[in-house]
C-alpha positions as CSV (number, residue, x, y, z in Angstrom):
1,M,44.7,-16.6,172.6
2,H,42.7,-17.7,175.6
3,L,44.9,-18.4,178.7
4,V,43.7,-20.0,181.8
5,R,45.0,-19.1,185.3
6,P,45.7,-22.4,187.2
7,C,44.0,-22.9,190.6
8,V,46.3,-25.8,191.5
9,L,50.1,-26.1,191.5
10,L,51.4,-27.8,188.4
11,S,54.8,-28.7,189.9
12,V,55.8,-30.1,193.2
13,P,59.1,-29.6,194.9
14,N,61.3,-32.6,195.3
15,S,60.9,-32.6,199.1
16,R,57.2,-33.4,198.6
17,R,57.6,-36.4,196.3
18,N,57.7,-38.7,199.3
19,K,54.3,-37.3,200.4
20,L,53.0,-37.9,196.9
21,D,54.3,-41.4,196.9
22,E,52.5,-42.0,200.3
23,L,49.3,-40.5,199.0
24,T,49.5,-42.6,195.8
25,D,50.0,-45.7,197.9
26,F,47.1,-44.8,200.1
27,L,44.8,-44.2,197.2
28,N,45.8,-47.5,195.5
29,N,45.2,-49.4,198.7
30,L,41.6,-48.1,198.9
31,D,40.5,-50.4,196.1
32,N,41.1,-54.0,196.9
33,S,40.0,-55.2,193.4
34,G,43.0,-53.6,191.8
35,S,40.8,-52.3,188.9
36,I,41.8,-48.6,189.7
37,K,45.4,-47.5,189.7
38,F,46.4,-44.0,190.7
39,T,49.6,-42.5,189.5
40,Y,51.1,-39.0,189.3
41,E,53.3,-37.3,186.9
42,M,55.7,-34.5,187.4
43,E,55.8,-31.4,185.3
44,S,58.5,-31.4,182.7
45,E,59.6,-28.3,180.7
46,G,56.4,-26.5,181.7
47,K,54.2,-29.3,180.4
48,L,52.0,-31.7,182.3
49,P,49.8,-34.4,180.6
50,F,46.4,-34.9,182.3
51,L,44.0,-37.4,180.8
52,D,43.8,-36.4,177.1
53,L,45.0,-32.8,177.8
54,L,48.5,-31.3,177.8
55,I,48.7,-28.4,180.3
56,V,51.4,-26.0,179.1
57,R,52.6,-23.3,181.5
58,N,54.6,-20.3,180.3
59,E,57.1,-18.2,182.2
60,V,54.5,-15.9,183.6
61,G,52.4,-18.8,185.0
62,D,49.6,-18.6,182.5
63,V,48.3,-22.0,181.2
64,K,47.1,-23.1,177.9
65,L,45.5,-26.5,177.0
66,Q,46.4,-28.8,174.1
67,I,45.3,-32.3,173.1
68,Y,47.7,-34.9,174.5
69,S,48.4,-38.4,173.1
70,K,51.0,-40.7,174.4
71,P,54.2,-41.1,172.3
72,T,53.1,-44.7,171.5
73,H,49.7,-43.6,170.1
74,T,49.2,-44.9,166.5
75,D,46.3,-42.6,165.3
76,Q,44.4,-45.7,164.2
77,Y,40.7,-45.2,164.3
78,L,37.6,-46.7,162.7
79,S,38.4,-47.1,159.0
80,F,36.0,-45.6,156.5
81,C,36.5,-48.7,154.4
82,S,35.0,-50.9,157.1
83,H,31.5,-52.2,157.1
84,H,30.4,-50.1,160.1
85,P,27.4,-47.9,159.7
86,I,28.2,-44.4,158.3
87,E,26.9,-42.8,161.5
88,H,29.6,-44.5,163.5
89,K,32.3,-43.4,161.1
90,L,31.1,-39.8,161.1
91,S,30.8,-39.7,164.9
92,V,34.6,-40.5,165.2
93,V,35.3,-37.4,163.1
94,R,32.7,-35.2,164.9
95,T,34.0,-36.3,168.3
96,F,37.6,-35.4,167.6
97,L,36.7,-32.0,166.1
98,E,34.3,-31.1,169.0
99,R,37.1,-32.1,171.4
100,S,39.5,-29.8,169.7
101,Q,37.0,-26.9,169.6
102,S,35.9,-27.2,173.2
103,L,39.2,-28.1,175.0
104,V,42.1,-26.5,173.1
105,S,42.5,-22.9,174.4
106,D,44.8,-21.3,171.7
107,S,43.5,-20.7,168.2
108,H,46.8,-21.7,166.6
109,D,47.0,-24.9,168.6
110,R,43.3,-25.6,167.6
111,Q,44.2,-25.3,163.9
112,L,47.1,-27.6,164.3
113,E,44.9,-30.2,166.1
114,D,42.2,-29.9,163.5
115,A,44.8,-30.5,160.7
116,H,46.1,-33.5,162.7
117,V,42.6,-34.9,163.0
118,E,42.1,-34.4,159.2
119,K,45.3,-36.2,158.4
120,A,44.7,-39.1,160.9
121,L,41.2,-39.8,159.8
């Protein structure tokens, strides 16, 4: 298992939430078009989603990476029954498997993610 030591804090004490709110407001006011929206999420049960990763921290402070999908994610991708070129269909599979191989840090989690990709596609 490959564990990563974090270089940033994954959790923020409650006393700092006001500062985070102020920072988030400041960042959101930098872009007048409203096309970029900054948010933050607090760590819950040692887990913190970031983009398409789930950062999981154990009791010792070591971190492992897993693939993250929102609870509302439907696992619907390009159907192999569609009239898209075969290259497009295969690239969906290849992209998800390469993402699993390059981002997931634990071999057991990688096997679970690969099985999930196989089932979803």
